[in-house]
GUBA-499014 format. One line per 8 residues: number of its first residue (from 1); their letters; for each residue x, z, y of N, C-alpha, C, O, CB. Coordinates in pm, whole numbers, plus 50000, padded with zeros to 5 digits. Atoms other than C-alpha are relative to their C-alpha. Glycine has a CB too. Layout:
N
NUM) a) X:Z:Y:X:Z:Y:X:Z:Y:X:Z:Y:X:Z:Y ~ ...
# end
This chain:
235
1) msdkhlss) 50065:49871:49977:48465:84929:16591:50099:50073:50094:50222:50067:50085:49970:50082:49860 ~ 49916:49932:49934:48568:85149:16852:50105:50118:50039:50106:50212:49959:49961:49996:50032 ~ 49917:49886:50087:48833:85389:16899:49928:50106:50059:50002:50202:50039:50180:50016:50017 ~ 50072:49874:50024:48593:85660:16992:49954:50034:49839:49969:50140:49778:49870:49992:50093 ~ 50048:49972:50082:48433:85590:16698:50128:50037:49866:50101:50127:49788:49899:49897:49994 ~ 49873:50025:50085:48778:85551:16468:50051:50156:50037:50107:50209:49941:50116:49849:50054 ~ 49974:49921:49956:48846:85878:16683:49905:50112:49923:49962:50206:49869:50003:49971:50128 ~ 50091:49896:50051:48525:86085:16548:50011:49995:49827:50015:50098:49760:49836:49965:50061
9) qfdtdlnq) 49980:50010:50121:48559:85949:16200:50140:50073:49922:50157:50105:49805:49992:49864:49990 ~ 49856:49986:50005:48929:86046:16232:49973:50156:49925:50012:50200:49817:50095:49987:50170 ~ 50028:49834:49968:48795:86426:16295:49932:50029:49883:49965:50111:49798:49904:50047:50143 ~ 50082:49950:50163:48532:86422:16015:50086:50035:49880:50089:50133:49806:49905:49872:49931 ~ 49893:49963:50110:48808:86355:15792:50077:50102:49932:50089:50157:49822:50069:49958:50021 ~ 49929:49868:49971:49015:86585:15905:49944:50163:49965:50008:50252:49909:50017:49991:50146 ~ 50107:49913:50030:48707:86840:15897:49967:50038:49837:49952:50147:49782:49881:49933:50065 ~ 50078:49953:50149:48590:86793:15534:50180:50052:49908:50186:50114:49802:49877:49801:49892
17) vcsrvlem) 49892:49981:50083:48982:86822:15427:50003:50162:49983:50022:50234:49885:50136:49933:50063 ~ 49960:49858:49985:48999:87153:15566:49901:50042:49940:49926:50067:49822:50024:50063:50131 ~ 50120:49989:50145:48662:87228:15397:50054:50061:49883:50068:50179:49851:49947:49847:49934 ~ 49946:50018:50144:48795:87163:15081:50083:50119:49928:50070:50178:49821:50094:49878:50004 ~ 49913:49946:50044:49091:87346:15115:49950:50169:50016:49990:50256:49939:50124:49944:50069 ~ 50055:49867:50002:48884:87674:15253:49898:50028:49880:49847:50140:49873:49931:50024:50133 ~ 50061:49966:50097:48683:87616:14919:50062:50014:49896:50008:50080:49807:49918:49940:49985 ~ 49852:49981:50070:48978:87613:14730:50064:50145:49984:50094:50195:49875:50107:49920:50087
25) gglvesqi) 49968:49892:49958:49093:87939:14911:49909:50071:49912:49959:50128:49815:49996:50017:50142 ~ 50099:49885:50052:48768:88133:14788:50005:50007:49894:50007:50123:49854:49873:49999:50020 ~ 49988:49958:50095:48790:88031:14436:50142:50058:49982:50143:50144:49894:49958:49914:49925 ~ 49878:49924:50037:49139:88150:14422:49966:50151:50008:49985:50232:49917:50123:49964:50098 ~ 50010:49861:49980:49038:88466:14583:49944:50039:49887:50006:50111:49809:49929:50044:50115 ~ 50051:49946:50134:48771:88505:14302:50045:50052:49912:50028:50169:49878:49959:49941:49941 ~ 49864:49990:50056:49053:88441:14079:50053:50138:49993:50035:50211:49895:50093:49921:50078 ~ 49919:49897:49974:49250:88713:14203:49877:50134:49976:49910:50223:49898:50079:49979:50165
33) vnamqaln) 50092:49904:50029:48939:88950:14197:49957:50056:49887:49946:50175:49858:49917:49971:50038 ~ 50038:49995:50126:48829:88881:13876:50108:50074:49895:50087:50169:49821:49971:49860:49965 ~ 49838:49951:50075:49197:88944:13712:50004:50108:50035:49976:50185:49943:50147:49936:50039 ~ 50004:49814:49940:49223:89297:13921:49918:50074:49925:49970:50171:49868:49935:50036:50162 ~ 50126:49956:50051:48875:89390:13775:50016:50049:49836:50007:50157:49776:49892:49873:50020 ~ 49951:50019:50150:48972:89258:13418:50092:50130:49970:50054:50218:49893:50095:49846:49979 ~ 49865:49911:50025:49295:89480:13416:49961:50156:50060:50034:50244:50014:50151:49924:50098 ~ 50085:49878:49972:49076:89798:13589:49889:50060:49913:49878:50176:49872:49940:49975:50112
41) nfdrglie) 50129:49998:50120:48778:89782:13369:50063:49984:49838:50019:50034:49735:49878:49845:50030 ~ 49956:50119:50172:48979:89575:13052:49922:49994:49928:49893:50043:49818:50110:50032:49886 ~ 50128:50122:50072:48706:89327:13030:50015:49889:49965:50002:49789:50036:49898:49959:50070 ~ 49967:50152:50072:48783:89068:12805:49922:49893:50045:49967:49779:50040:49976:49995:49846 ~ 50122:50089:49965:48441:88901:12941:50069:49939:50157:50041:49821:50177:49824:50108:50014 ~ 49911:50035:49856:48680:88871:13346:50126:49927:49923:50182:49827:49967:50060:50166:50111 ~ 49894:50089:49978:48949:88784:13153:49969:49821:49964:50013:49720:50018:50119:50065:49906 ~ 50059:50129:50002:48774:88494:13010:49972:49905:50107:50011:49789:50104:49901:50015:49953
49) tvraqehk) 50053:50095:49873:48619:88360:13346:50128:49956:50036:50162:49839:50021:49912:50077:50139 ~ 49879:50043:49936:48956:88374:13501:50055:49911:49934:50072:49813:50007:50090:50091:50023 ~ 49932:50092:50073:49123:88173:13243:49956:49845:50022:50023:49746:50052:49985:50041:49862 ~ 50139:50119:49993:48788:87918:13243:50040:49930:50148:50028:49813:50184:49800:50092:50010 ~ 49988:50059:49802:48872:87858:13632:50105:49919:50021:50104:49827:50102:50037:50131:50131 ~ 49878:50069:49958:49207:87743:13612:50002:49893:50028:50062:49867:50132:50083:49999:49934 ~ 50039:50097:50071:49099:87412:13480:49970:49938:50152:50040:49860:50216:49883:50025:49875 ~ 50038:50053:49856:48878:87370:13820:50116:50006:50116:50138:49910:50190:49875:50090:50053
57) lnameiei) 49861:49958:49834:49185:87507:14107:50079:49894:49920:50140:49852:50019:50119:50223:50032 ~ 49883:50107:49991:49425:87223:13942:49955:49890:50029:50024:49836:50115:50079:49976:49886 ~ 50127:50082:49962:49143:86957:13966:49990:50021:50162:50001:49913:50221:49853:50060:49915 ~ 50025:49984:49855:49095:87073:14333:50136:49963:50051:50141:49875:50137:49948:50152:50047 ~ 49912:50085:49921:49458:87020:14413:50070:49892:49963:50182:49864:50006:50081:50062:50046 ~ 49976:50138:50057:49498:86720:14248:49920:49909:50134:49976:49822:50202:49919:49979:49818 ~ 50108:50090:49908:49179:86582:14488:50061:50018:50146:50111:49926:50211:49819:50065:49994 ~ 49945:49996:49892:49283:86744:14786:50102:49927:50062:50087:49879:50174:50024:50087:50002
65) deecsnii) 49866:50022:49991:49639:86635:14779:49951:49830:50055:49986:49774:50159:50103:50034:49837 ~ 49974:50156:49981:49518:86251:14735:49924:49961:50152:49959:49875:50232:49922:49899:49853 ~ 50073:50053:49856:49220:86282:15043:50182:50029:50124:50223:49958:50215:49797:50158:50058 ~ 49871:49996:49901:49568:86399:15230:50066:49855:50016:50084:49796:50123:50122:50107:49937 ~ 49890:50088:50017:49778:86116:15095:49885:49841:50090:49920:49754:50171:50063:49989:49780 ~ 50113:50086:49923:49439:85895:15207:49974:49978:50155:49979:49880:50228:49882:50055:49962 ~ 49995:50000:49863:49390:85997:15517:50133:49924:50079:50127:49834:50162:49992:50146:50033 ~ 49906:50032:49884:49740:85957:15655:50069:49826:49928:50179:49787:49964:50147:50162:50023
73) arrqpaar) 49945:50148:50044:49806:85580:15471:49863:49958:50089:49898:49873:50172:50017:49945:49796 ~ 50111:50075:49899:49443:85488:15670:50023:50060:50175:50015:49985:50272:49813:50053:49934 ~ 49991:49979:49830:49496:85679:16018:50127:50004:49984:50082:49907:50044:49930:50136:50091 ~ 49877:49968:49905:49871:85724:16077:50026:50099:50071:50127:50100:50142:50015:49928:50082 ~ 50004:49935:49947:49807:85992:16198:50185:50085:50089:50287:50100:50021:49905:50049:49911 ~ 49876:49913:49957:50111:86191:16430:49949:50119:50041:49832:50157:50040:50087:49943:50115 ~ 49954:49844:49936:50245:86546:16585:49896:50065:49931:49910:50059:49809:49996:50032:50187 ~ 50034:49884:50066:49976:86806:16500:49911:49942:49943:49863:50022:49863:49969:50120:50065
81) dlrllmai) 50063:50053:50177:49772:86601:16260:50041:49938:49929:49974:49890:49837:49900:49936:49974 ~ 49937:50034:50097:50010:86483:16112:50107:50149:49888:50143:50158:49771:50084:49880:50082 ~ 49997:49881:50043:50134:86849:16093:49934:50063:49893:49979:50109:49789:49979:50052:50081 ~ 50132:49925:50067:49799:86980:15970:50001:49927:49841:49997:50002:49744:49825:49960:50103 ~ 50013:50051:50110:49792:86729:15683:50126:50032:49918:50111:50060:49799:49968:49867:50016 ~ 49859:49922:50103:50139:86837:15532:49989:50132:49975:50045:50185:49879:50155:49999:50069 ~ 50048:49860:49992:50019:87162:15587:49917:50038:49860:49924:50127:49776:49903:50016:50137 ~ 50155:50003:50067:49731:87127:15394:50041:49979:49837:49983:50024:49738:49884:49845:50070
89) sktitnle) 49960:50029:50150:49944:86983:15089:50061:50078:49958:50056:50099:49836:50064:49899:49966 ~ 49893:49861:50013:50193:87274:15116:49923:50106:49982:49980:50185:49906:50096:50039:50130 ~ 50079:49919:50035:49887:87514:15114:49950:49998:49885:49948:50100:49815:49927:50005:50066 ~ 50098:50003:50152:49688:87389:14806:50094:50014:49907:50046:50014:49794:49906:49854:49957 ~ 49916:49994:50080:49989:87422:14636:50052:50129:49953:50077:50161:49837:50077:49932:50041 ~ 50028:49857:50023:50030:87787:14710:49844:50080:49916:49827:50156:49821:50010:50046:50149 ~ 50109:49966:50066:49693:87845:14640:49997:49963:49857:49981:50056:49778:49898:49950:50064 ~ 49999:50040:50130:49701:87660:14326:50074:50113:49894:50016:50155:49794:50071:49861:50002
97) ragdeaek) 49888:49895:50031:50025:87920:14229:49924:50113:49996:49902:50179:49895:50124:50015:50104 ~ 50061:49832:50044:49841:88228:14309:49898:50005:49896:49870:50109:49837:49920:50081:50128 ~ 50083:49991:50081:49585:88093:14097:50012:50036:49844:49943:50089:49756:49956:49905:50020 ~ 49895:49979:50153:49866:88073:13808:49997:50123:49979:49961:50155:49866:50168:49961:50000 ~ 49975:49879:49997:49921:88420:13881:49906:50080:49979:49921:50191:49927:50049:50028:50092 ~ 50127:49910:50079:49576:88534:13825:49982:49995:49864:49960:50092:49791:49864:49960:50040 ~ 50017:50070:50156:49549:88373:13508:50111:50067:49927:50079:50069:49808:50021:49816:49989 ~ 49898:49966:50015:49891:88535:13439:49984:50189:49966:50033:50259:49878:50077:49939:50125
105) iakrtgri) 50009:49867:50041:49768:88892:13489:49930:49996:49900:49967:50060:49802:49953:50089:50086 ~ 50108:49997:50100:49448:88800:13284:50040:50038:49870:50007:50128:49793:49936:49877:49988 ~ 49893:50037:50172:49693:88687:12981:50059:50167:49983:50051:50240:49885:50201:49839:50028 ~ 49930:49845:50041:49873:89031:13033:49928:50154:49956:49969:50259:49906:50075:50040:50130 ~ 50036:49870:50005:49585:89237:13052:49935:50003:49862:49937:50107:49795:49910:50044:50121 ~ 50044:50028:50139:49412:89085:12726:50119:50105:49874:50094:50180:49779:50017:49799:49982 ~ 49910:49914:50131:49791:89214:12553:49959:50126:50004:49911:50187:49907:50172:50010:50012 ~ 49988:49859:49987:49783:89537:12708:49867:50112:49936:49875:50229:49899:50017:50014:50158
113) mddaaghs) 50093:49944:50060:49439:89613:12590:49983:49987:49833:49879:50026:49780:49899:49954:50069 ~ 49966:50008:50116:49537:89551:12250:50164:50123:49951:50219:50140:49842:50017:49829:49994 ~ 49922:49911:50008:49799:89807:12292:49972:50149:50020:49979:50186:50137:50077:49962:50068 ~ 49994:49889:49967:49746:90160:12254:50031:50094:50123:49969:50197:50151:50047:50014:49935 ~ 49878:49924:49917:49980:90288:12511:49955:49932:50138:49993:49979:50246:50186:49960:49945 ~ 49993:50035:49873:49855:90067:12768:49902:50072:50052:49893:50081:50174:49993:49868:50027 ~ 50150:49924:49951:49527:90271:12793:50051:50120:50053:49962:50200:50083:49878:50039:49871 ~ 49972:49869:49987:49737:90564:12882:50110:49998:50140:50152:50098:50198:50063:50060:49848
121) lnhseiki) 49885:50017:49913:49991:90416:13138:49944:49981:50147:49895:49871:50170:50092:49873:49951 ~ 50023:50003:49913:49912:90497:13485:50067:49895:50102:50180:49906:50150:50001:50104:50009 ~ 49958:50109:49920:49912:90158:13697:49914:49998:50142:49875:49895:50196:49981:49862:49912 ~ 50004:50013:49850:49799:90288:14042:50041:49904:50105:49982:49840:50192:50050:50082:50034 ~ 49927:50119:49861:50050:90088:14241:49962:49869:49982:49976:49788:50074:50180:49980:50007 ~ 50070:50111:50012:49889:89810:14093:49901:49951:50036:49876:49833:50065:49987:49985:49929 ~ 50128:50045:49903:49586:89827:14227:49948:50013:50087:49837:49974:50123:49926:50004:49984 ~ 49972:50022:49826:49672:89899:14557:50074:49903:50043:50065:49862:50159:50069:50108:50070
129) agdmaval) 49940:50134:49981:49886:89620:14534:49899:49885:50024:49881:49814:50123:50085:49966:49879 ~ 50136:50086:49998:49582:89423:14423:49911:49968:50090:49876:49853:50116:49926:50039:49932 ~ 50067:49962:49862:49387:89522:14699:50042:49934:50089:49991:49846:50158:50011:50126:50047 ~ 49959:50078:49846:49606:89441:14941:50006:49857:50008:49964:49801:50109:50144:50035:50052 ~ 49950:50129:49975:49722:89088:14852:49828:49952:49946:49850:49832:49930:50167:49945:49900 ~ 50088:50022:49982:49334:89034:14786:49971:49977:50209:49979:49876:50279:49940:50102:49905 ~ 49959:50000:49850:49321:89126:15174:50077:49895:50073:50049:49835:50176:50073:50108:50022 ~ 49867:50112:49938:49625:88901:15239:49951:49866:50072:49937:49812:50182:50104:49935:49861
137) lrrtldaf) 50081:50147:49998:49473:88600:15137:49881:49982:50041:49836:49875:50082:49983:49945:49887 ~ 50102:50068:49888:49175:88654:15279:50047:50001:50171:50020:49894:50225:49848:50092:49989 ~ 49936:50013:49895:49327:88707:15613:50029:49889:49999:49979:49819:50087:50088:50073:50022 ~ 49912:50116:49938:49547:88407:15566:49893:49916:50002:49894:49851:50106:50137:49940:49919 ~ 50071:50077:49997:49245:88209:15477:49955:49967:50153:49967:49858:50210:49916:50036:49913 ~ 50113:49997:49858:49037:88287:15820:50134:49985:50071:50105:49908:50163:49877:50167:50050 ~ 49859:50043:49900:49413:88252:16001:49976:49841:49988:49962:49775:50091:50189:50058:49927 ~ 49933:50149:49992:49452:87879:15863:49849:49935:50053:49849:49828:50114:50076:49924:49819
145) arldvaea) 50120:50038:49925:49056:87846:15964:49982:49991:50157:49918:49903:50214:49910:50085:49959 ~ 49955:49985:49856:49132:87928:16310:50080:49948:50048:50062:49909:50164:50030:50092:50035 ~ 49874:50009:49965:49468:87841:16325:50088:50095:50114:50151:50072:50217:49998:49878:50035 ~ 49992:49890:49890:49527:88180:16460:50139:50022:49972:50177:50041:49857:49898:50143:49989 ~ 49859:49999:50031:49892:88200:16506:50077:50128:49969:50166:50153:49887:50063:49943:50104 ~ 49974:49856:49992:49905:88575:16615:49978:50065:49869:50060:50141:49817:49914:50064:50104 ~ 50002:49917:50116:49735:88682:16303:50050:49997:49875:50054:50083:49787:49908:50013:49978 ~ 49878:50046:50086:49973:88439:16103:50121:50090:49979:50181:50121:49876:50054:49879:50060
153) aeivrddk) 49851:49886:50043:50264:88682:16186:49926:50111:49966:49899:50066:49854:50130:50052:50140 ~ 50074:49922:50055:50057:88984:16098:50042:50018:49900:50103:50114:49854:49895:49978:49996 ~ 50025:49978:50130:50024:88860:15796:50143:49973:49901:50168:49998:49783:49875:49904:49965 ~ 49840:49994:50107:50393:88786:15685:50081:50124:50051:50191:50150:50003:50127:49839:50024 ~ 49928:49871:50018:50490:89113:15814:49928:50090:49891:49980:50134:49789:50007:50077:50142 ~ 50049:49916:50094:50250:89303:15649:50036:49935:49828:50102:50020:49769:49833:50014:50040 ~ 49911:50047:50120:50357:89104:15295:50084:50129:49976:50052:50215:49894:50101:49857:50036 ~ 49899:49899:50029:50626:89339:15301:49920:50126:49917:49956:50131:49799:50071:50053:50150
161) aiddefra) 50085:49894:50021:50395:89638:15223:49979:49969:49855:50010:50061:49779:49870:50008:50095 ~ 50036:50047:50158:50292:89451:14864:50150:50030:49961:50160:50126:49884:49937:49810:49967 ~ 49911:49947:50053:50645:89476:14806:50070:50105:49982:50162:50110:49901:50040:49961:50014 ~ 49994:49894:50019:50673:89809:14864:49944:50082:49867:50009:50156:49793:49960:50025:50099 ~ 50079:49990:50138:50407:89869:14586:50059:49956:49869:50080:50012:49761:49881:49922:50011 ~ 49872:50074:50128:50610:89639:14370:50095:50084:49952:50108:50121:49835:50105:49879:50057 ~ 49834:49915:50046:50937:89836:14371:49980:50154:49939:50030:50215:49844:50116:50029:50166 ~ 50087:49839:50050:50724:90183:14368:49966:49981:49859:50001:50074:49786:49831:50040:50089
169) fvrklvty) 50081:49989:50151:50549:90078:14020:50074:49954:49884:50042:49977:49767:49866:49911:49994 ~ 49873:50016:50064:50886:89926:13893:50098:50169:49973:50152:50221:49876:50085:49882:50111 ~ 49913:49864:50032:51059:90257:13933:49924:50108:49887:49983:50187:49814:50021:50091:50157 ~ 50100:49883:50038:50775:90466:13790:50001:49941:49831:49997:50007:49727:49814:50000:50104 ~ 50003:50044:50128:50779:90212:13511:50071:50017:49913:50041:50029:49794:49995:49911:49992 ~ 49905:50025:50093:51124:90209:13413:50023:50186:49971:50083:50230:49873:50146:49890:50070 ~ 49997:49885:50082:51088:90595:13409:49922:50046:49842:49972:50102:49745:49961:50079:50092 ~ 50093:50003:50095:50790:90594:13176:50060:49947:49896:50055:50020:49797:49887:49938:50032
177) mmedprti) 49964:50060:50152:50981:90305:12893:50174:50111:49997:50246:50108:49897:50025:49753:50000 ~ 49898:49949:50026:51288:90544:12975:49967:50178:49875:50044:50251:49812:50066:50012:50170 ~ 50054:49828:50032:51109:90894:12830:49947:49953:49870:49981:49995:49760:49858:50092:50121 ~ 50046:50020:50154:50909:90720:12575:50023:49852:49927:49937:49770:49959:49836:50027:49995 ~ 49983:50135:50017:51039:90391:12402:49875:49915:49957:49889:49792:49957:50103:49986:49906 ~ 50065:50076:50086:50715:90290:12233:49910:49961:50094:49806:49905:50056:49950:50059:49876 ~ 50051:50059:49883:50600:90216:12589:50062:49882:50047:50014:49821:50143:50001:50087:50097 ~ 49933:50132:49919:50837:89927:12656:49931:49885:49967:49933:49806:50061:50155:49968:49966
185) svgldflf) 50091:50140:50008:50612:89629:12512:49895:49988:50109:49884:49889:50181:49916:49989:49857 ~ 50093:49961:49894:50338:89765:12734:50026:49981:50136:49991:49907:50228:49975:50121:49991 ~ 49892:49982:49800:50543:89855:13047:50068:49829:50014:50088:49783:50127:50225:50173:49991 ~ 49954:50132:49978:50682:89485:12984:49890:49906:50081:49922:49838:50179:50036:49940:49860 ~ 50077:50038:49973:50332:89361:13026:49961:50043:50137:49950:49962:50229:49941:50011:49914 ~ 50016:49989:49850:50256:89544:13325:50076:49949:50094:50031:49922:50206:50001:50110:50034 ~ 49893:50016:49903:50585:89456:13474:49996:49853:50069:50052:49810:50170:50140:50027:49927 ~ 50036:50152:49976:50477:89108:13492:49865:49997:50045:49824:49893:50096:50015:49905:49870
193) iakaveri) 50139:50014:49922:50140:89171:13606:50077:50048:50142:50077:49975:50242:49846:50116:49936 ~ 49941:49927:49865:50322:89385:13879:50041:49900:50120:50010:49882:50238:50141:50087:49960 ~ 49892:50176:49923:50557:89056:13983:49874:49910:50024:49859:49855:50133:50145:49876:49843 ~ 50090:50138:49924:50252:88815:13985:49904:50059:50105:49866:49979:50191:49891:49902:49879 ~ 50076:49949:49877:50027:89069:14222:50098:49989:50108:50035:49943:50203:49944:50153:49986 ~ 49901:50032:49911:50368:89048:14460:50025:49869:49993:50095:49842:50091:50112:50070:49983 ~ 49971:50134:49980:50404:88699:14417:49875:49902:50063:49887:49801:50133:50048:49952:49863 ~ 50096:50016:49939:50086:88635:14504:49951:50027:50151:49901:49941:50223:49949:50044:49933
201) gdhaknia) 49931:49997:49850:50125:88775:14832:50080:49942:50038:50066:49932:50159:50048:50087:50039 ~ 49875:50063:49953:50425:88597:14879:49914:49843:50023:49928:49789:50133:50153:50009:49867 ~ 50088:50085:49970:50201:88315:14873:49910:49945:50084:49885:49830:50117:49966:50008:49956 ~ 50092:49972:49868:49959:88435:15128:50089:49991:50116:50057:49959:50231:49926:50151:50002 ~ 49890:49964:49849:50260:88490:15356:50047:49877:50017:50093:49841:50126:50150:50117:49987 ~ 49937:50178:49978:50365:88121:15304:49913:49893:50069:49950:49785:50115:50026:49920:49844 ~ 50114:50077:50006:50052:87983:15364:49962:50034:50169:49910:49955:50248:49883:50051:49865 ~ 49974:49912:49843:50068:88205:15710:50097:49924:50100:50092:49899:50220:50084:50165:49974
209) efviyivr) 49890:50077:49906:50368:88026:15796:49971:49859:49999:50027:49792:50086:50155:50018:49951 ~ 50040:50146:49989:50237:87692:15739:49886:50003:50132:49863:49897:50190:49926:49939:49836 ~ 50072:50002:49911:49987:87813:16002:50060:49992:50131:50019:49900:50201:49929:50090:49984 ~ 49921:50029:49888:50226:87864:16299:50092:49818:49994:50121:49742:50086:50115:50145:50000 ~ 49919:50127:49990:50415:87545:16191:49882:49915:50047:49906:49838:50140:50081:49945:49853 ~ 50104:50079:49968:50073:87383:16221:50024:49997:50186:50072:49914:50263:49843:50072:49929 ~ 50058:49953:49824:49998:87515:16594:50158:49986:50101:50164:49925:50208:49923:50231:50007 ~ 49861:50048:49916:50407:87521:16716:50066:49879:49931:50156:49822:49991:50121:50125:50007
217) gtdvrhvs) 49884:50102:50054:50555:87259:16483:50136:50030:49999:50231:49954:50023:50002:49885:50071 ~ 49870:49946:50017:50822:87481:16429:50032:50025:49838:49934:50097:49817:50008:50136:50088 ~ 49955:49942:50149:50939:87560:16039:50051:50127:49975:50164:50155:49935:50102:49925:49945 ~ 49932:49824:50014:50960:87945:16029:49989:50077:49885:49960:50195:49865:49935:50105:50097 ~ 49978:49902:50172:51008:87998:15650:50101:50053:49942:50108:50089:49825:49976:49933:49882 ~ 49886:49968:50033:51355:88092:15690:50046:50117:50133:50154:50173:50112:50088:49858:49978 ~ 49983:49898:49878:51384:88330:16008:49976:50126:49986:49910:50171:49892:49926:49975:50104 ~ 50020:49855:49971:51382:88658:16098:49859:50021:50013:49776:49933:50035:50073:50049:50127
225) qedlerea) 50162:49980:49957:51049:88866:16135:50004:49981:50189:49915:49919:50247:49934:50201:49939 ~ 50009:50035:49889:51141:88867:16498:49971:49852:50047:49874:49824:50118:50098:50043:50039 ~ 50018:50084:49942:51193:88536:16553:49895:49951:49944:49856:49855:50009:50091:49937:50018 ~ 50164:50048:50061:50872:88455:16364:49895:50018:50126:49820:49936:50178:49935:50122:49850 ~ 50101:49933:49919:50685:88648:16593:50006:49965:50156:49907:49956:50228:50017:50152:49979 ~ 49973:50079:49899:50868:88513:16896:49929:49854:49987:49840:49833:50070:50145:49995:50008 ~ 50030:50115:49996:50787:88177:16818:49825:50006:49983:49755:49991:50083:50088:49925:49893 ~ 50142:49940:50026:50422:88261:16670:49919:50037:50181:49838:49963:50238:50032:50176:49885
233) lgk) 49998:50007:49870:50385:88392:17022:50020:49939:50122:49951:49970:50219:50030:50043:50007 ~ 49962:50069:49906:50530:88179:17246:50105:50036:50092:50145:49962:50182:49909:49979:50053 ~ 49923:49966:49947:50765:88391:17361:50103:49994:50063:50151:50097:50110:50002:50025:49973
# end
């Protein structure tokens, strides 16, 4: 078998596994959208849809991870190709965990629906944060598909806006619970949902950092925003 054919087959293998990552990302995005719609509309049907999709996500994570391991064993990649496969393994873990957070939102929404106090508690900040988290994940998947380091750096910066909405809601939630102890139980459910949304943003940010790692070869997970942007933009 010629070197050219081997190289062509390797490229095909890499493209296929990247496509599977984007497929998994699309499923996670759908889960989050359904979970947030379930919360906004108190829709039990969507709650069940989210929880049913969890098994498929878990299976996809295992399958893609096995594909990465097989490619590494067969092709023994180096440099950027090896970084890509390592980053994919970590990316699908973050996607699976983001799906877990969507399931948590659905589960807590079911509890809130059974509590009369939950129907009157204003949770507009969660709605805003949820929309932001979905948009952030969508941008992250696009940055991954194009290996766009500039966009990845912006995503890391924009994740802070979701954190701000989370903190604003927590402050409001504490006020509600202090003023009316009857809201404490449902308030805690809303708190878990808000934290789940915040964690989804974190997972999207993590994936964006892996994009920079693939392209630049530098681990930027624990550096300042300024240093991250400098590394991403090659300044």
